Each structure stands twice: as C-alpha cells, then as structure tokens.
N, C-alpha and C positions, 0 to 999 in steps of 0.2 A: 141418462146420462150418457149415454154410450155412445150413441151418436155426437158426430162434430159438429160445430157454431156454424162452420161455413161450409158451404155447397162443394162438392169436388165436381170437376171438370166435368165428366161422363154422367153425373147426376141431372135429371131434369129441375132446370131451377124454378122454385116456386115462385109466384106471383108476391108481392108485399100487399094483399091483399087484407082484410082484417084478420083472418083467420093465421095467416103466416104470421103476420106482425106479433100476433099475441102469444104464439105458440116461441118463436124466438124472444118474447119480452121473459116469458116463463122459465125460460131456458139460462137467461141471463140473472134472472134472479135468484137463482137458485146459486149461483156463484157471487153473486155481489151482496147476496142481504148480510152475510155473515160479516164482511169487510166493512160495510157501513154501519153493523151494530157497533164493532171494535172503535170504529172511529169517532163515533157520537159517545161511546162511554170513556174514551179517551179525553174529548171534550168537557163532559159533565164534570170529571173530577175535577177541574179547576173551577169553573162555575158554581158549583154546589155550594163549596167552602165560601164565594163570597156572597153568596145568598143567606147562607147561616149567620156569615158577619152582619149582616143587614140588619139581624135583629139584636145583638150585642150593642149598638152602639154607632155614633158618627164616628168616633175616632178610630173606632176596630174596622169600621164600613173603609173609611181612608184607606189605613195603614195596609189594611189585606188586599185593596184593590192595588193598590201601590206596590205590594209583593208581588201580586198574580202581573201585572203589567212588565215591570223588571225581570221574573224570571222566566217568563214566556220568550222575552225577547233575549235575554242573557246565556237561558239554559237551554228550555224543553226546543225553541224554535233552530237553536243551533245545532243541536243534535238530532235533530229530523234531517234539515238541510245534509248533514255530514252523512246521514244512512242513505240516503236517496241514491248515490251511486250504486249502493248493496241490489238494490232490486234488478239491474241492470244484469250486474255479475251473477247474479243467481239465477237469473232467468237462461241466461248463456251458457251456464254449467250445465242447469239440468238439459237444455236444450240438445247440448251435444254430451248428454249421457256420463260426464263426470262428475260424478256424484262425488268425487274424494274432494274437486275442488270448490264444491258446494261446503262442504263443511269447513275446510280451512276459511274462505273468503268470511264465511260467518264468524266463525273466531274471533279472526284478526280484525274484523269489525267491532265486534263486542269490547275486547281489550282496549283498542284504539277507542271506542266510546266512552268507555270507562276512565282511561288514563284521564280524559279531556273531562270530566266530571272532577278532577280534584281540584284544579285551579279555576272552575267555575264553582265549587263550593266553599273555596277562598273567598271568593268574591262575596259568595250572598252573606257568608261569615260577618262581614265586615259592609255589610249593604246598609246599616245606620248612618255609618262615617260616611261613606260615598254619599249618601241623600243629602245627609245635612250638608257635605261640601258644595253640593249643586243647588243649596237654598232652600230645600225643603224643611217643612217645621220639625224639630227634634222629636215630639212627641209622636207622630205620626213616622218618623225613621225609626223610632225604636220599636213601636207595633209591626213596621214592616219586616225590619230585620227578625225580630222574634218568628214570624210567618215564615218566611224566607228558611230560616234554618231547619224548621221544621219541614218544609219541603226537599231538604238534602237528600235524604233517603228515597223518596219517589225519584228523584233526578236519576240515581244508579241504577232503580229498576228501571224508567224510562229509557234509557242506555240499551240495558240488557232487550228489553222490549221489539226496539227499533231497530236491534241487531236479530230477532228472531222472524220480525213477522216477514220481511221478504224469505226467509228460507222457508219458513210454512206454506207462503204463496205460490213457488215455488214446485 
C-alpha cells in the first residue's frame, strides 16, 4: 500500500493488460471493501426489520413498511444529504494539512445534524396523526407510529455516524 495508485509522470506507464488491471483492482479493493461493508450494513439495518415484521402478520408488515418509507424520506435520507458537504470539506482540510479544521468541521456538522434530528423526532412522534390526516388506515398508522418512535434513537446515532464517516475516510 506504500505505492501510489496513480503513475508518476517520470515512471514508465504500464499497459492495461490483464496483470496490470488486476494489480490495480486489488489495490482499490483494499480501500473500497470496508466502505462497501459499512454501506451494506447501514442498508440491512432497515431491511432486516421489515423482513422480521413479515412473520408477524399483514398489519405489522404494512405498518412497518409505511414507517420505514416515511422515516427514510423524512429522516435518514435528509441527514445523508446534509452530511454530503462534509466529505469535500474534510478532504480539502486533510489535503491542506489543516488538521484542526478537520476536527472543527466534523464537530460542527455533528452538532448541526443532531439539532436537525429534534424536529424530525417530533414529526415521527406524531406520525400516526400525519398518516391519518393524509388518508391512511388508522390501524396501520398506529403501528407505523410505534415503529417510528422506536427508530428515534437510531436517527441520532445515524447523525453522529454520518458526521464521523467523512472524518475517518479523509
């Protein structure tokens, strides 16, 4: 891993035959595999709960599927989008060797995302009323609300995680 991924101009450039391509693929796999594992784990957290609810009955499955859809759109996706700017800032700070800015950006992002979680949590607490207002079945709405309330701690944890990922990647 000591050698760079890109060729220097003074180095002889290797042809992209089978062996050169496989060497490059191996180097990139060492870097990319942990990030892929984290992304798959994040996705599976929400999918596994829906799979487990499928064994409980149709009402539970409907309510939890509704809650997962609602919480993904109003919470997790929103935090993911808001945290996207930190990747650029952390990369620039690390490249400029301004490590103090790296920490400052990370802590500011963490405080910002956690503060955004408060109104989202209030929305999730009243999810049953929101779903009934838009015409959803009251029984499904109650199950969805209970599940969404259970996801509130995960929302705060996700906010911290989304702040730490760019810091640790840079």
